[in-house]
Residue, then its C-alpha position, 0 to 999 in steps of 0.5 A: g298226786i295219787l291217792d288210792n284210786k284218785l289222781a290230781i294233776k295241777n298245771n298253772n291255774i288248772i287242776f284236774f281230778t279223776a278217779t280210776l274205776n274198779g270192777e268187772y267190765p263187760d266182755y267186749k266180744k259179746i257187745i261187738p257183733i261178729k262181721e260174719q253174723l251181720k245180715i246186711n253189709v253196705k259199702l259207702p263212699v266216705v267223702q260223699t257220706l261225710n259231706i251228707m252227714k255234715q249237712m244233716a248235722i247243721l240242722t242241730e249245730n246251734n244248740p248243744l242239747k239238740k246235738i245229743l238228741s239229733v237223729v239222722n235216718l238212713h234208708f238203703e234200697k237197691g242201688l240207693c241210699l236216702v239220708s234224711a233228718e228233721t228238727t222241729g223249728i229248724g228244718y228238714g234235710r234229705s239227700t240221696f246217692n247211688i250205692d252198690y247194694n242189692g239187698t232188701n230195704i232197710n232203715f236205721s237211725c242214729n246220731p249224725y255226729f257219731i257217723k260224721d266223727i268216724l268218717q272224718e278219721v277214715n283215710e279210705d275211699y269206701i267204708m262198710i256199714g254192717l247191720p245185724e238187725s233192728l236196734k242192735p249195734i251197727v258195725i262200721y269197718s274197713e275192708i282194707d284195714k282189718s284193725y279198723l272197727y267202730i260200733v254205733m248204737p242205733m236210735k229208736t224213732i217214733 
């Protein structure tokens, strides 16, 4: 049933209620960084990066609250990507792999599940990560499929 801005759906023993949202939505063009304005673009192998994100995510897999708070750190330097994560009482993980990158050293931190979930859906060998500047949205995009675009907010670490 529908009433004003509310919707109810019943199927057997399940009743689902929802409401539509009204109002002004932010201009998505102001949120998504323009690819040409990204300061650093790094080409990552999808399968290798996905496997490393799965390894780092294991550190928080048994506690749903920690999944929300989990952090993976990525460090890019000439020819190398270092990925690390640490969870108090569980352990520390670190992995490195070679990449085609010649820019300045840069770090960013984010939830490993966000990266893992994106990479699980990619049907390409490589994916691009664009970094505008510290604590700005990270853009994950394809060089092949121009309609493919993900935004990940970095996490501030102490």
